C-alpha positions in Angstrom: 108.7 131.7 108.9 110.4 129.6 109.6 112.7 127.5 107.0 112.2 123.7 106.9 115.4 122.9 105.4 117.9 124.7 103.5 119.7 123.0 100.2 120.5 124.4 96.4 118.9 124.6 93.2 121.5 122.7 90.6 121.8 122.4 86.9 125.0 122.1 84.8 127.7 123.9 86.8 124.7 126.3 88.1 124.6 126.3 92.0 122.3 128.1 93.3 122.0 127.9 97.4 118.5 128.1 98.8 116.0 127.8 102.2 112.7 126.4 101.4 109.6 127.0 103.2 106.4 125.5 103.3 103.9 128.2 101.3 100.7 127.6 102.7 99.1 126.4 105.6 95.5 124.9 107.6 94.0 127.8 108.7 90.6 125.5 110.7 89.7 125.3 114.0 91.4 122.8 115.9 88.8 120.6 117.3 89.0 117.3 119.7 86.6 115.1 120.5 84.5 115.0 124.1 82.0 112.8 125.6 78.7 114.9 125.2 77.5 113.3 128.8 80.9 115.4 131.3 83.1 116.8 128.3 85.8 114.3 129.1 88.4 114.4 126.2 88.5 111.4 124.3 91.5 109.8 123.7 92.9 107.0 121.1 95.0 104.5 122.3 98.2 102.7 120.4 96.5 99.4 121.6 97.6 95.5 120.2 94.9 93.5 118.5 96.0 89.8 120.1 97.5 91.4 124.1 95.3 94.0 124.4 97.9 96.2 125.6 98.7 100.2 124.8 101.9 100.1 123.2 104.3 102.7 123.4 105.7 103.9 119.9 109.1 102.5 120.2 107.9 99.0 120.2 105.8 99.6 117.1 106.8 98.2 113.4 105.0 98.9 110.5 103.8 96.1 108.2 102.2 95.6 104.5 98.8 93.2 104.3 97.9 91.9 101.0 95.1 90.5 102.3 96.3 87.0 102.8 99.7 87.7 104.4 101.1 90.4 106.2 104.9 91.0 105.9 105.9 93.4 109.5 109.2 95.7 108.6 111.2 97.0 111.0 113.0 100.4 112.1 116.0 98.1 111.0 114.4 97.2 107.7 113.4 100.6 107.1 117.4 101.3 107.7 118.8 99.2 104.8 117.0 100.8 102.0 118.4 103.4 100.2 116.8 106.1 101.8 117.5 109.8 100.3 118.7 112.5 102.0 120.6 115.0 99.6 119.8 119.1 99.8 120.2 119.0 96.2 117.1 120.4 94.1 118.1 118.8 90.9 116.7 120.0 87.7 116.0 117.2 85.2 114.5 119.3 82.2 113.2 122.8 81.5 109.0 122.1 79.8 106.5 124.7 78.8 104.7 125.2 81.3 101.0 124.7 79.9 102.3 121.1 79.8 102.0 120.5 83.9 98.6 119.3 84.6 97.3 121.2 87.6 95.8 117.6 89.3 99.5 116.3 89.5 100.8 119.6 91.9 100.6 118.2 95.1 102.5 120.7 98.3 104.0 124.3 97.4 107.1 125.8 99.1 109.0 129.3 98.7 112.3 129.6 97.8 114.5 132.2 99.3 117.7 132.7 98.2 120.5 131.5 100.8 124.1 133.5 100.8 125.6 136.6 100.5 124.1 137.2 97.0 121.3 136.4 95.4 122.2 137.2 91.4 122.1 133.1 90.5 118.3 133.1 91.7 117.5 136.1 90.4 118.6 135.1 87.0 117.3 131.8 87.2 113.8 133.7 88.4 114.6 136.0 85.0 114.9 132.9 82.6 112.2 130.8 84.1 109.6 133.8 83.4 111.1 134.8 80.0 111.0 131.5 78.7 107.8 130.7 80.3 109.4 127.5 81.3 109.3 125.5 83.9 111.7 123.1 85.6 110.9 119.5 86.3 113.0 118.6 89.3 114.0 115.8 91.7 114.7 116.6 95.0 114.3 114.3 98.7 111.9 115.5 101.6 111.9 113.5 104.5 113.6 110.6 103.3 111.8 110.4 100.5 112.8 111.2 96.4 110.4 113.3 94.8 109.5 114.7 91.7 108.8 118.4 91.7 107.9 121.7 89.6 110.0 124.5 89.7 108.5 127.6 89.0 107.8 131.6 89.3 105.5 133.1 92.0 105.6 136.9 91.8 108.9 137.7 92.9 110.3 134.3 94.4 110.9 130.9 93.4 108.1 128.7 94.3 109.0 124.7 94.3 105.8 122.1 93.8 105.8 118.4 94.4 104.5 116.6 92.1 101.9 113.1 92.1 104.3 110.5 90.1 102.6 109.3 87.0 100.7 106.2 88.5 99.3 108.2 91.3 97.1 109.3 88.9 94.2 107.9 88.3 92.8 107.6 84.6 88.9 109.4 84.2 87.1 106.6 82.0 83.1 106.6 82.6 80.7 105.2 80.2 78.2 107.5 80.3 80.3 109.7 78.5 80.6 107.3 75.5 77.2 108.0 74.4 77.0 110.4 71.9 75.1 113.8 72.9 74.1 116.1 70.4 74.9 120.0 71.5 73.1 122.6 68.9 75.0 126.0 67.6 72.4 128.2 70.0 72.7 125.8 72.9 76.1 125.9 73.1 76.3 130.0 72.5 73.4 130.5 75.1 76.0 128.6 77.6 79.1 130.9 76.4 77.0 134.0 77.0 75.6 132.8 80.8 79.8 132.3 80.8 80.8 135.6 79.8 77.7 137.0 82.9 80.2 135.5 85.5 83.3 136.5 83.8 86.0 138.4 86.0 89.4 138.4 87.1 90.4 135.9 89.9 91.0 137.4 93.4 91.4 135.1 96.0 91.2 137.9 98.7 87.6 138.3 97.9 87.0 134.8 98.9 86.7 133.7 102.9 85.9 130.3 104.7 82.1 131.7 105.8 82.2 127.7 108.1 85.0 128.6 109.6 84.7 132.6 110.4 80.8 131.4 111.7 82.7 128.5 113.9 84.8 130.7 115.1 82.1 133.5 116.2 80.1 130.1 117.7 83.2 129.9 120.1 84.2 133.3 121.1 80.1 133.8 122.3 80.4 130.5 124.5 83.2 131.7 125.9 81.8 135.4 126.5 79.1 134.3 128.1 80.7 131.5 130.2 79.4 128.5 128.5 82.6 126.7 128.7 83.9 123.9 130.9 87.5 123.7 132.7 90.2 122.2 130.3 91.7 120.8 132.9 88.6 119.1 134.7 88.3 117.5 131.2 91.3 115.4 130.8 90.3 113.2 134.0 92.9 110.4 135.4 94.1 108.2 132.6 95.9 105.2 133.2 99.8 105.0 132.9 100.8 104.2 129.8 101.4 100.6 129.2 99.0 99.6 131.8 95.7 100.3 130.2 96.2 97.1 128.4 96.4 94.6 131.5 93.6 96.6 133.4 91.1 96.3 131.1 92.2 92.2 130.5 91.6 92.1 134.2 88.3 93.8 133.9 87.0 91.8 131.1 88.4 88.2 133.0 86.6 89.2 136.1 83.6 90.0 134.0 83.8 86.9 132.6 83.8 84.8 135.4 81.3 86.0 137.2 79.2 85.3 134.3 80.1 81.9 133.7 79.7 81.5 137.6 75.8 83.0 137.5 75.3 80.4 134.4 76.6 77.5 136.8 74.1 78.6 139.4 71.1 78.5 137.1 68.9 75.4 137.6 69.0 73.1 134.8 66.3 70.3 134.1 67.1 67.5 131.5 64.3 67.4 129.2 63.6 63.8 127.7 63.3 63.0 124.1 59.4 61.9 124.8 58.8 65.3 126.3 60.6 67.4 123.6 58.4 65.3 121.4 55.3 66.1 123.4 56.5 69.7 123.7 56.9 70.3 119.9 
């Protein structure tokens, strides 16, 4: 693994230098889109809806749309905001671990002690274990201030970013307001069914069958020669920034031809009397 940044856990006068690593990775097979007729690669272009040109990234701003008006924000506008560049994971409080609702957990990161001695790191880890508490922290990542939960995962400290309170929706369903009568016998039978499926959770006992079968399908196609040259699927793309002009020209020509054909069609004016008789 490669660390994504280095910093320090701070609480009181205690400073614990750490390296931060992404704790998870996506195992899905990477797929892209192609034309079903010839296998040509389908690409998405950043095309302006006004001038129809393909726009390079250095000429793209961001905007907020409230439905009636759009506010355009340039890179200069974002630079004026108090962006967060702190490398500290600042402990705000230590809370009972069972008070953190799993729905709030977002991204996970492993923390490795950084420095000549890991004593402060191990001391914090053992303290969290002994007290069964989780540290609520503030930290910055990719210029955004985030809320996080610092807890023990095996032998390492794990930092998990938390959703902000207003990012978690309230579950309110009218159907649950209807009173339902559950008998003691039904509850006992349901508990017995649960007990029949009872087990200790072993994550490695489960596998992603879909991805496994997808990989097997791809390997079989490759071995049988049922594949096309990757280079051949790319084709010749228009130069960046010129695509919009080419399309504009083609569209203008098409419209001109259609308009010319319409003008060339013989027209016959109908009198009001003819219209009445036809109806």
